[in-house]
C-alpha positions in Angstrom: 17.3 -204.3 84.5 18.0 -204.2 88.4 21.5 -205.5 88.7 22.1 -204.8 92.4 20.7 -208.3 93.0 23.6 -209.5 91.7 25.9 -207.6 93.6 27.3 -208.1 97.1 30.1 -206.1 99.2 32.7 -208.2 97.7 31.2 -207.7 93.8 29.3 -210.0 91.5 27.5 -212.9 93.2 28.4 -216.5 92.0 26.3 -217.6 89.1 27.3 -221.1 88.9 28.8 -223.8 91.5 32.0 -223.2 89.8 32.0 -219.4 90.5 31.8 -219.7 94.2 34.6 -219.6 96.4 35.3 -222.1 99.2 32.5 -221.5 101.6 33.4 -222.3 105.2 33.3 -226.0 105.2 32.0 -227.5 108.7 34.8 -230.1 109.5 33.0 -230.9 112.8 32.8 -234.6 113.6 29.2 -234.0 113.9 29.0 -232.7 110.4 31.3 -235.2 109.0 28.9 -238.0 110.5 26.1 -236.5 108.6 28.0 -236.5 105.5 28.7 -239.9 105.6 25.3 -241.2 106.4 23.6 -239.0 103.7 26.5 -240.4 101.2 25.8 -244.0 102.2 21.9 -243.4 101.8 22.4 -241.7 98.2 24.8 -244.6 97.3 22.6 -247.1 98.3 18.8 -246.0 97.7 19.4 -243.3 95.0 22.4 -244.1 92.8 20.9 -242.1 89.9 20.2 -239.0 92.4 17.9 -237.7 94.7 15.9 -234.1 95.1 17.3 -232.5 98.4 14.0 -232.5 99.8 13.2 -236.0 99.6 16.8 -236.9 101.0 16.3 -234.6 103.9 12.6 -236.5 104.6 14.1 -239.9 104.3 17.1 -239.1 106.5 14.7 -237.9 109.4 12.6 -241.0 109.0 15.8 -243.3 109.1 17.9 -241.5 111.7 16.2 -238.8 113.5 12.8 -240.2 114.2 14.5 -243.6 115.5 16.9 -241.4 117.5 20.1 -242.8 115.6 21.1 -239.5 114.4 20.8 -235.9 115.1 18.7 -233.3 113.0 20.4 -231.9 109.8 21.5 -228.2 110.3 20.1 -225.5 108.5 23.2 -225.2 106.1 23.6 -229.0 105.6 22.9 -228.6 101.8 25.4 -225.9 101.5 27.8 -228.1 103.4 27.1 -231.2 101.4 27.2 -229.5 98.0 30.8 -228.1 99.1 32.0 -231.8 100.0 34.0 -233.2 97.1 32.2 -236.7 97.5 28.9 -235.1 96.2 27.7 -233.4 93.4 24.5 -230.9 93.4 22.8 -229.9 90.2 20.2 -227.3 90.6 17.0 -227.9 88.3 14.6 -225.4 88.5 13.4 -225.0 92.2 15.1 -228.6 92.7 18.5 -229.4 93.9 19.3 -232.9 93.1 22.4 -234.6 94.8 24.5 -237.3 93.5 27.6 -239.0 94.9 30.8 -239.3 93.3 32.1 -242.6 93.3 35.8 -242.6 93.6 36.5 -246.5 93.1 35.1 -246.6 89.5 36.3 -246.6 86.2 35.3 -244.4 83.2 33.2 -246.7 80.7 35.3 -247.4 77.4 33.1 -248.8 74.6 34.8 -251.6 72.8 35.9 -251.0 69.4 33.1 -251.5 66.5 34.6 -253.9 64.2 33.7 -253.0 60.3 33.5 -256.2 58.1 32.9 -256.9 54.4 30.3 -259.4 53.5 29.4 -260.2 49.9 30.2 -256.6 49.1 27.9 -255.4 51.8 29.3 -253.3 54.7 28.4 -254.9 57.9 28.8 -253.2 61.5 28.8 -255.3 64.4 28.1 -253.6 67.6 28.8 -254.8 71.1 26.0 -254.0 73.8 27.1 -253.5 77.2 24.9 -254.5 80.0 
């Protein structure tokens, strides 16, 4: 096995998003504006996540082609994945982007009451919509 492809001058390359150190986050006003636009696009149009290539295409159609925004920088995906308001998951050749909603509560299922009717156990289940 050729392990050299897993080595850098600093040692082992990261294997997951949790192993990588802090990348150089672009905190420029321009990159922050791009992140905000992408966040709103995902939140509004793709709440279940979106592939990075499809998102880049939609961003271009909505903003760049209409003169409303600048083109995405080469490292836009790295910059978005490093931002705390996004989550990036790699699934084979695809990178799926999600937004983390800070103003939502975690779902808590209501208790399931158990009652006994004529010796038979009945379980009532609450369905949440």
